[in-house]
C-alpha positions in Angstrom: 21.3 301.9 80.8 22.1 299.0 81.4 19.5 297.9 84.3 20.8 294.3 85.8 21.9 294.0 89.3 25.7 292.6 90.1 25.8 289.0 90.1 28.5 289.5 93.4 29.8 291.9 96.0 32.2 293.9 93.9 33.4 295.4 97.5 34.6 292.2 98.8 36.5 290.3 96.1 39.7 287.6 97.2 41.8 287.2 94.2 44.5 284.4 94.6 47.9 285.4 93.7 50.0 284.3 90.8 52.8 282.7 93.3 52.6 279.6 94.8 51.7 279.8 98.5 50.7 283.6 97.9 47.1 284.3 98.8 45.9 287.9 98.5 42.1 289.1 99.3 41.8 292.4 97.6 38.7 294.8 98.9 38.0 296.9 96.2 36.1 300.2 97.5 34.7 303.6 96.5 37.7 305.8 98.0 35.5 308.3 100.7 38.4 309.9 102.9 41.1 312.2 102.3 43.5 309.6 103.0 42.2 307.0 100.3 43.0 309.8 97.7 46.5 310.2 98.7 47.1 306.6 98.9 45.9 307.0 94.8 48.0 309.5 94.4 51.0 307.6 95.4 49.9 304.6 93.3 50.0 307.1 90.1 53.1 308.4 90.9 54.7 304.9 90.9 53.3 303.8 87.8 52.9 306.5 85.6 55.8 308.8 87.0 58.9 306.1 88.1 57.7 303.2 85.7 57.0 305.0 82.7 58.2 308.2 82.8 54.9 310.2 82.5 54.0 313.2 84.1 50.5 313.2 84.0 48.2 316.4 84.7 46.6 316.2 88.1 42.9 315.7 89.0 41.1 318.5 89.9 37.3 318.2 89.5 35.6 321.6 88.9 33.0 322.5 91.7 29.3 321.0 90.4 31.2 318.2 88.5 30.4 314.7 90.2 33.5 312.4 89.9 34.0 308.8 91.9 37.3 307.0 92.7 37.9 303.2 93.3 40.5 302.0 95.0 42.0 298.2 95.8 43.6 297.3 98.7 45.0 294.4 100.2 42.9 292.8 103.2 45.5 291.5 105.7 48.1 294.5 105.2 45.9 297.4 103.9 48.2 298.3 100.9 46.7 300.1 98.2 47.5 298.5 95.3 45.3 300.0 92.4 43.0 303.4 91.6 40.9 304.6 89.2 38.5 307.3 88.4 35.6 308.4 86.8 34.7 311.8 86.1 30.9 313.1 84.2 31.9 314.5 81.0 28.7 315.3 80.1 29.4 319.2 80.1 33.1 318.8 78.7 31.5 319.8 75.1 35.0 320.8 73.6 37.0 317.6 74.9 34.9 315.4 74.2 34.4 317.0 70.5 38.8 317.0 70.8 38.2 312.8 70.9 35.3 312.7 68.3 32.3 312.3 70.7 29.3 313.0 68.7 26.1 312.2 70.6 22.9 313.2 71.1 22.2 316.5 73.0 20.8 314.3 75.4 23.5 312.0 75.8 25.2 312.0 79.7 29.0 311.1 79.2 32.0 309.9 81.6 34.9 309.5 81.3 37.2 306.3 82.9 40.9 307.9 83.8 44.1 307.3 85.2 43.8 303.5 85.8 47.1 302.4 87.6 47.9 299.1 89.3 51.3 298.3 91.0 53.5 296.0 89.6 53.0 292.8 92.3 49.5 292.9 91.8 49.4 292.9 87.6 48.1 290.2 86.4 45.0 289.8 88.3 42.0 291.0 86.6 42.0 294.0 88.8 41.2 296.7 85.8 38.2 294.7 85.3 36.7 294.7 88.7 37.1 298.5 89.2 35.2 299.4 86.3 32.6 297.0 87.6 32.5 298.9 90.7 32.6 302.1 89.3 30.0 301.1 87.0 27.7 299.9 89.7 28.4 302.6 92.2 28.8 305.9 89.6 27.8 305.1 85.7 24.5 303.4 86.4 23.1 305.2 89.5 23.9 308.4 87.5 22.0 307.6 84.3 25.1 307.9 82.2 24.5 307.3 78.5 27.9 306.8 77.3 31.4 306.2 79.2 34.8 306.4 77.5 38.3 306.2 77.8 42.0 306.5 76.1 43.7 303.5 75.0 46.7 302.5 73.2 46.2 302.8 69.6 47.6 299.3 68.4 45.6 297.6 71.2 42.7 299.2 71.7 40.4 297.2 69.4 41.7 293.7 70.0 41.8 294.9 74.2 39.7 292.9 76.7 37.6 295.9 77.6 36.5 295.7 74.1 36.3 291.8 74.1 34.9 292.0 77.6 33.3 295.0 78.7 31.4 295.9 75.5 33.2 299.1 74.4 33.6 300.0 70.8 37.4 301.4 69.7 37.4 304.3 67.4 39.0 304.5 64.4 41.4 307.8 65.1 44.2 307.6 66.4 44.9 310.9 68.8 48.0 312.4 70.6 47.6 312.7 74.3 49.6 312.9 77.6 49.6 308.9 77.3 51.2 309.0 74.0 49.3 307.8 71.1 45.2 306.6 71.7 42.2 306.0 70.6 39.3 306.0 72.4 37.2 303.3 73.5 33.6 304.1 73.9 30.5 302.0 75.4 26.6 302.5 75.0 25.5 301.8 78.5 22.0 301.8 77.2 22.2 299.3 75.0 21.7 295.6 75.5 24.9 294.8 74.5 26.4 296.3 77.0 24.1 294.5 79.7 24.9 291.7 78.1 28.9 292.5 78.2 28.5 293.4 82.2 27.0 290.0 83.0 29.3 288.0 81.6 32.1 289.6 82.6 31.0 289.1 86.4 30.2 285.4 85.4 34.0 285.2 83.9 35.8 286.6 87.3 33.8 284.8 89.5 35.9 281.1 88.8 39.0 283.5 87.8 39.0 284.5 91.4 38.7 280.8 93.0 41.6 280.1 91.1 44.0 281.8 89.3 43.9 286.0 88.9 47.1 285.6 86.3 45.1 285.4 83.1 43.3 288.8 82.4 44.4 289.4 79.1 44.3 293.1 79.7 46.9 295.8 78.6 45.7 298.7 80.0 47.8 301.8 81.3 48.3 299.8 84.7 50.4 298.0 83.1 48.2 295.0 83.3 50.6 292.6 81.7 52.1 289.3 82.1 55.8 290.0 82.3 54.6 293.4 84.6 55.9 295.9 81.8 54.0 299.0 82.0 52.5 300.6 79.0 51.5 304.1 77.9 48.0 303.0 77.0 44.7 303.5 79.1 42.3 306.5 79.8 
C-alpha cells in the first residue's frame, strides 16, 4: 500500500479554464448527501445517455459493501461538473474472475467506475484529480491492495492512467456495457504506485496554475481535446 501523504490539498484545486478570460476554480470533494448523489446521476445521464447513447446500470451498493463518491463542482456557481465512484469489490469473486483479476486470497480490491465529466470542463485534468481524491479518502484508508477499472481496449495501454497513475493494462479484451474494453489494474502496495502518485501530484500542480487543457486523458468522461465522448472507462 502506498503510504505517502498528499503533497497538496485535494479538496480545493484551482484550475484555469481553456478559454481566454475563463477562470474556473474547481472544488473536488467527497459526496456526502443525497443532493450530491442526485447531481452525480444527472452528470452521468448527460454524458453517458445523452452524448454516448449508453444506458448504464444504476450504481446500487449492496448493504455492507463500502463505496465512496467524488464530485467536482465550480466554486463560484456550485455547478456540478464531474463524478466518480469507487466500490469495494473484495468479495465480488465472480466479477473479478470474469475480468481476469486473479490475486492472492488476502487481496482487497476496489473498482473505479462511471467516471464522467461534462463537456465544457473536459481537458482540465479532472479525471486525474478525482482519482487522487478517491485514493486518499477511500483506497488508502481502506488498505486496498489493488484498484481496477474498465477502459477502451484500443487506448488502454497508451492511456494516461497507465502513463501517470501507475495502472497496467490487461491483454484480454472484454465486451461490457461500455463496448470493447480492457481492464486496468494497479498494485496499491508497490513502490511504482507510490512513485506514480507523487509524480502525478507534482504534474498537476503547475498545470492547475497555468493551463488545464493539456490532460492527455481518454476516459469515459470524454476527456479529449475536441470534446467528443468516447465509450471507454470503468
